[in-house]
Each structure stands twice: as structure tokens, then as C-alpha cells.
C-alpha positions in Angstrom: -0.6 15.9 -0.2 -0.4 14.9 -3.8 2.2 12.3 -4.6 3.7 12.0 -8.0 2.9 8.6 -9.7 6.2 8.9 -11.6 8.0 5.7 -10.4 11.4 7.3 -11.2 10.8 9.7 -8.2 11.4 6.7 -5.9 13.9 4.4 -7.6 14.0 2.7 -4.2 10.7 3.1 -2.5 11.0 3.8 1.3 10.3 0.9 3.6 7.7 2.9 5.5 5.4 5.1 3.5 2.6 7.6 4.1 -0.9 6.6 2.9 -0.4 8.8 -0.2 3.0 7.2 -1.0 1.6 3.6 -0.4 -1.3 4.3 -2.6 0.9 5.6 -5.4 3.2 2.6 -4.9 0.2 0.3 -5.6 -1.2 2.6 -8.3 -4.5 3.2 -6.4 -6.1 6.1 -4.6 -5.4 6.7 -0.9 -9.1 6.2 -0.3 -9.0 2.7 -2.0 -5.9 1.9 0.1 -7.7 2.7 3.3 -11.0 1.0 2.5 -10.0 -2.1 0.5 -6.5 -3.1 1.5 -6.5 -5.0 4.8 -3.0 -3.9 5.9 -2.9 -2.2 9.3 -0.6 0.8 9.2 2.4 1.1 11.6 2.1 3.9 14.1 5.2 5.7 15.1 4.4 8.4 17.6 1.9 10.6 15.7 2.9 9.3 12.3 1.0 6.6 10.3 3.0 4.6 7.9 2.4 1.6 5.6 5.1 -1.1 5.5 6.3 -1.7 1.9 7.0 -5.4 2.6 3.4 -5.9 3.8 2.0 -4.1 0.8 4.1 -6.4 -1.5 2.8 -9.5 0.3 -0.7 -8.3 -0.2 -0.2 -7.4 -3.8 1.4 -10.8 -4.4 -1.6 -12.6 -2.8 0.4 -14.0 0.2 -1.8 -16.6 1.9 -0.6 -15.6 5.4 -2.6 -12.4 5.2 -6.3 -12.4 6.2 -7.4 -11.8 2.6 -5.8 -14.1 0.0 -7.0 -12.1 -3.0 -4.7 -9.5 -4.4 -5.8 -5.9 -4.5 -6.3 -6.3 -8.3 -8.5 -9.3 -7.8 -10.6 -7.5 -5.2 -11.0 -4.4 -7.4 -11.5 -6.1 -10.7 -13.0 -9.5 -9.7 
């Protein structure tokens, strides 16, 4: 599924997002999300979702996460 990168589509991003939505939220590809972002998805039945608050913590470089570098630091050094 292709998710629009137009931020106005989600003025309030959902709390739990698919991999494509989470990747668009961080402005990265879904593949980069899965391989470089150390956030375990939430599994609800057969659905896999990423928690927006955990993504925000990671992007902000929250020290409580395993990786302290932000995704931008990891990608761009």
C-alpha cells in the first residue's frame, strides 16, 4: 500500500499506525523503518502496528530506548 506523504492527510496522526503510515510519519521508507528503527511493533491479533509515541521518543533521541541516536543521526551520521 502506498501512503501519501502529504501531512495534511493526517492532521492528527493515529496512535497506532501500519508500517507504511509510520514510515510516512518519519519521512522514511517502510524498509528503512523495519531495518533501522529499533521499535518493536505492537501486534493486535493479526495486525502489526507501530505506536506513534514510541516513534516520537525514538525520533527525539529518548535515552530510555536501546538506541540513543535519532533515526536521522543513524541515517546521516
